[in-house]
C-alpha positions as CSV (number, residue, x, y, z in Angstrom):
1,X,42.7,-42.6,-69.0
2,X,42.3,-43.8,-65.4
3,X,42.3,-47.4,-64.2
4,X,40.3,-46.6,-61.1
5,X,36.8,-47.8,-60.7
6,X,34.1,-46.0,-62.7
7,X,30.7,-44.6,-61.7
8,X,27.7,-43.8,-63.8
9,X,26.5,-40.2,-63.4
10,X,23.2,-39.0,-65.0
11,X,23.9,-36.1,-67.2
12,X,21.2,-34.4,-69.4
13,X,21.1,-35.5,-73.0
14,X,21.6,-32.0,-74.3
15,X,24.9,-31.6,-72.4
16,X,26.1,-35.1,-73.6
17,X,25.2,-34.2,-77.2
18,X,27.0,-30.9,-77.0
19,X,30.1,-32.5,-75.5
20,X,30.1,-35.3,-78.1
21,X,30.0,-32.8,-80.9
22,X,32.8,-30.8,-79.3
23,X,34.9,-34.0,-78.7
24,X,34.6,-35.0,-82.4
25,X,35.6,-31.5,-83.5
26,X,38.8,-31.5,-81.5
27,X,39.5,-35.2,-82.0
28,X,39.4,-36.4,-78.4
29,X,37.2,-39.4,-77.4
30,X,34.1,-38.3,-75.5
31,X,34.9,-40.2,-72.3
32,X,38.4,-38.9,-72.2
33,X,37.3,-35.3,-72.8
34,X,34.7,-35.5,-69.9
35,X,37.3,-37.1,-67.6
36,X,39.9,-34.4,-68.5
37,X,37.3,-31.6,-67.9
38,X,36.4,-33.1,-64.5
39,X,40.0,-33.6,-63.4
40,X,40.9,-30.1,-64.4
41,X,37.9,-28.7,-62.6
42,X,38.8,-30.7,-59.4
43,X,42.4,-29.5,-59.5
44,X,41.5,-25.8,-60.0
45,X,38.7,-25.9,-57.4
46,X,41.2,-27.1,-54.7
47,X,42.9,-23.7,-54.9
48,X,40.0,-21.5,-56.1
49,X,36.6,-22.5,-54.9
50,X,35.0,-19.8,-57.0
51,X,35.7,-21.6,-60.3
52,X,32.2,-20.8,-61.7
53,X,33.0,-17.1,-61.3
54,X,36.3,-17.7,-63.2
55,X,34.5,-19.3,-66.1
56,X,31.8,-16.6,-66.1
57,X,34.5,-13.9,-66.0
58,X,36.4,-15.6,-68.9
59,X,33.2,-15.6,-70.9
60,X,32.7,-11.9,-70.1
61,X,36.3,-11.1,-71.1
62,X,35.7,-12.9,-74.4
63,X,32.7,-10.8,-75.0
64,X,34.7,-7.6,-74.2
65,X,37.4,-8.8,-76.6
66,X,34.8,-9.1,-79.3
67,X,34.0,-5.4,-79.1
68,X,37.6,-4.6,-79.5
69,X,38.4,-4.3,-75.8
70,X,42.2,-4.5,-75.3
71,X,44.4,-4.4,-72.3
72,X,47.2,-1.8,-72.3
73,X,49.5,-0.6,-69.6
74,X,47.7,2.0,-67.4
75,X,50.5,4.5,-67.5
76,X,50.4,4.5,-71.3
77,X,46.6,4.9,-71.3
78,X,46.8,7.8,-68.9
79,X,49.3,9.6,-71.2
80,X,47.1,9.1,-74.2
81,X,44.0,10.4,-72.4
82,X,46.0,13.4,-71.1
83,X,47.1,14.3,-74.6
84,X,43.7,13.9,-76.2
85,X,41.8,16.9,-77.4
86,X,38.4,17.5,-75.8
87,X,36.7,16.5,-79.1
88,X,38.6,13.2,-79.2
89,X,37.8,12.5,-75.5
90,X,34.1,13.1,-76.2
91,X,34.2,10.8,-79.2
92,X,35.8,8.1,-77.0
93,X,33.2,8.7,-74.3
94,X,30.4,8.1,-76.9
95,X,32.1,4.9,-78.2
96,X,32.5,3.6,-74.6
97,X,28.8,4.3,-74.0
98,X,27.8,2.3,-77.1
99,X,30.2,-0.5,-76.4
100,X,29.4,-0.9,-72.8
101,X,25.7,-0.8,-73.5
102,X,26.1,-3.5,-76.1
103,X,28.1,-5.6,-73.7
104,X,25.5,-5.0,-71.0
105,X,22.7,-6.2,-73.3
106,X,24.7,-9.3,-74.3
107,X,25.3,-10.2,-70.6
108,X,21.7,-9.4,-69.7
109,X,20.5,-11.9,-72.4
110,X,23.1,-14.5,-71.6
111,X,23.1,-14.4,-67.8
112,X,20.1,-12.3,-66.7
113,X,19.6,-8.7,-65.7
114,X,20.7,-8.9,-62.1
115,X,22.6,-6.1,-60.3
116,X,25.4,-8.6,-59.7
117,X,25.8,-9.2,-63.5
118,X,25.8,-5.5,-64.1
119,X,28.6,-4.9,-61.5
120,X,30.5,-7.9,-62.9
121,X,30.8,-6.0,-66.2
122,X,32.3,-3.0,-64.4
123,X,34.7,-5.2,-62.5
124,X,36.0,-6.9,-65.6
125,X,36.1,-3.7,-67.7
126,X,37.7,-1.7,-64.9
127,X,39.7,-4.6,-63.5
128,X,42.6,-2.4,-62.2
129,X,40.2,-0.3,-60.1
130,X,38.5,-0.9,-56.7
131,X,34.7,-1.2,-57.1
132,X,32.3,-1.1,-54.2
133,X,28.5,-1.3,-54.3
134,X,26.7,0.1,-51.3
135,X,22.9,-0.3,-50.9
136,X,21.5,3.0,-49.6
137,X,19.7,2.0,-46.4
138,X,16.8,4.4,-46.4
139,X,16.1,4.2,-50.1
140,X,14.6,1.2,-51.8
141,X,16.5,0.1,-54.9
142,X,19.2,2.8,-54.7
143,X,22.8,1.8,-54.8
144,X,26.0,3.8,-54.6
145,X,28.7,2.5,-57.0
146,X,32.2,3.8,-55.9
147,X,35.0,3.2,-58.4
148,X,38.5,4.3,-57.2
149,X,42.1,4.1,-58.2
150,X,45.1,6.2,-57.3
151,X,46.0,6.3,-61.0
152,X,42.7,7.9,-62.1
153,X,42.5,11.5,-63.0
154,X,39.4,13.5,-63.8
155,X,39.5,12.8,-67.6
156,X,39.7,9.1,-66.9
157,X,36.8,9.6,-64.5
158,X,34.8,10.9,-67.5
159,X,35.5,7.7,-69.4
160,X,34.5,5.6,-66.4
161,X,31.3,7.6,-66.2
162,X,30.6,6.8,-69.8
163,X,31.0,3.0,-69.2
164,X,28.7,3.2,-66.2
165,X,26.1,5.1,-68.2
166,X,26.2,2.5,-71.0
167,X,26.0,-0.5,-68.7
168,X,23.2,1.2,-66.7
169,X,21.2,1.8,-69.8
170,X,21.4,-1.8,-70.8
171,X,20.3,-3.0,-67.4
172,X,17.5,-0.4,-67.2
173,X,19.1,1.3,-64.2
174,X,18.6,5.0,-63.8
175,X,21.5,7.2,-62.8
176,X,20.4,9.5,-60.0
177,X,23.6,11.3,-59.3
178,X,27.3,11.2,-60.2
179,X,30.4,12.8,-58.8
180,X,33.8,12.7,-60.5
181,X,37.0,13.7,-58.7
182,X,40.6,12.7,-59.0
183,X,40.9,9.1,-58.0
184,X,37.2,8.4,-57.5
185,X,33.9,8.2,-59.4
186,X,30.7,7.9,-57.3
187,X,27.5,7.1,-59.0
188,X,24.1,6.5,-57.4
189,X,21.7,4.4,-59.5
190,X,18.2,3.2,-59.1
191,X,18.0,-0.5,-59.9
192,X,14.9,-2.7,-59.6
193,X,11.2,-2.1,-59.2
194,X,10.4,1.2,-57.6
């Protein structure tokens, strides 16, 4: 691939074995595959130094896709939610709790049970909304999660609340309080050892 000088780099045997299996599956010689991966990584990291986060978020999006998560235009979703009966809305809330709890457990097993991993799920799932996490200064292990969007009405807030509830359950976080208003959902959770 490249005629430049080469350098030996120690890589764990498990990684080499996995990459060799992958290279034989896709029909690219091992050395060429590794070089392409490193070149791509170097190119992308020039413009985005947070490449590891991008890879992690891609993995998270793939997991979300596996549970049937799809992306639809926000205006269309808002119209659907507005026209839903209360019973259908409650059914959707229960499904969101189950799905977000499952995704939370999966992420917890794959990446660990940190607060950051929990919040990453919310940021991917609710990617069109602003999400802030504020540690409460005088209270150990209490965090205020503020999710806001000008497009969000109170019914959408109920769905967001269901997602927070499911993810919190998976990460063993306790919901202390919640407040839903047009455009904003504020949830206080206890996360960590009390």
